[in-house]
C-alpha positions in Angstrom: 10.4 -79.7 1.4 8.8 -80.5 -1.8 8.6 -78.2 -5.1 4.9 -77.4 -4.3 5.9 -75.9 -0.7 8.6 -74.5 -2.3 7.0 -71.8 -5.2 3.8 -71.8 -3.1 6.2 -70.5 0.0 7.7 -68.2 -2.4 4.9 -66.2 -4.0 2.8 -66.4 -1.3 3.6 -63.3 -0.1 3.0 -61.3 -3.3 -0.6 -61.3 -2.3 -2.3 -63.4 -5.1 -3.6 -67.3 -4.6 -1.0 -69.8 -5.8 -2.1 -73.3 -7.4 -0.6 -76.1 -8.9 -1.3 -77.3 -12.5 -4.8 -75.8 -13.3 -6.8 -73.1 -11.5 -10.2 -74.6 -11.1 -12.0 -71.5 -10.5 -10.6 -69.3 -13.5 -9.5 -66.2 -11.1 -8.8 -62.9 -12.9 -5.9 -62.5 -10.3 -3.8 -65.6 -9.6 -0.3 -68.0 -9.8 -0.5 -71.3 -11.5 2.6 -73.0 -12.0 3.3 -76.5 -12.9 6.8 -78.3 -13.7 8.4 -81.3 -15.8 11.1 -83.7 -14.3 13.7 -85.3 -16.0 16.9 -87.2 -14.6 19.8 -85.0 -15.4 22.6 -87.1 -14.5 23.3 -91.5 -14.0 25.7 -92.8 -11.7 25.8 -96.6 -12.0 22.9 -96.7 -14.9 20.7 -95.1 -11.9 19.4 -91.4 -12.2 21.2 -89.4 -9.5 20.5 -85.9 -10.0 17.0 -85.0 -11.5 16.4 -81.3 -13.2 12.9 -79.9 -12.7 11.9 -77.6 -15.7 9.6 -75.2 -13.7 6.3 -72.3 -15.4 4.6 -70.2 -13.5 2.1 -68.6 -15.1 1.1 -64.9 -13.8 -2.9 -63.8 -14.6 -3.1 -60.2 -14.8 -7.0 -58.5 -16.2 -6.0 -56.5 -19.5 -4.7 -52.9 -18.4 -3.4 -53.3 -15.4 0.5 -52.5 -14.8 1.9 -55.8 -13.8 5.7 -55.1 -14.0 6.6 -54.4 -10.6 4.7 -57.5 -9.7 6.5 -59.7 -12.2 9.7 -58.3 -10.9 8.8 -59.2 -7.8 7.5 -62.8 -8.7 10.8 -63.8 -10.5 13.7 -62.2 -7.3 10.8 -64.5 -4.9 11.9 -67.2 -6.9 15.4 -67.1 -7.4 15.9 -66.4 -3.9 13.6 -69.7 -2.6 16.7 -71.0 -4.4 15.1 -71.4 -8.1 16.9 -70.2 -11.0 16.5 -66.8 -12.1 13.2 -66.8 -14.2 13.2 -65.7 -18.1 9.8 -64.1 -18.4 7.9 -65.0 -21.5 4.8 -62.5 -22.2 1.4 -64.5 -24.1 -0.6 -62.3 -23.4 -3.6 -62.1 -25.9 -7.6 -60.4 -25.8 -8.3 -62.8 -23.0 -6.0 -60.7 -19.8 -1.6 -60.4 -19.2 -0.5 -63.7 -18.8 3.2 -63.8 -18.1 4.7 -67.1 -17.5 8.2 -67.3 -15.8 10.6 -69.9 -16.5 12.8 -71.6 -14.0 14.4 -74.4 -12.6 15.8 -76.3 -10.1 17.4 -80.0 -9.7 17.7 -82.4 -7.1 19.3 -85.6 -6.0 16.8 -88.2 -4.7 17.6 -89.5 -1.2 15.9 -92.3 1.0 13.1 -89.4 2.6 12.8 -87.8 -1.0 14.5 -84.8 -3.0 17.6 -83.1 -1.3 17.0 -79.9 -3.1 20.6 -77.9 -4.7 21.3 -74.0 -4.3 
């Protein structure tokens, strides 16, 4: 399973659209995620372990109470095998914007990544 699939599978039950990279529809309520990948452990000068720094952005209208949804999203990400997210509030006058930051680690196998628990 790809990292995109893991994140989408974890967050879809929460009832909002979940999209990678950019929400081209500019929805008022949705999750948008992205991640960076970096090798973190080498064996014989070959990358062996990779760390993925993940950011999940939750967009909601101003005035809506999103505390429960943020908590449920954090629990869903952790239950999917990602690290327990930190939550950053990036809300401004355009709307609520919560950023859940977590990470995943994987080894590269012959058929793709092997995700570590």
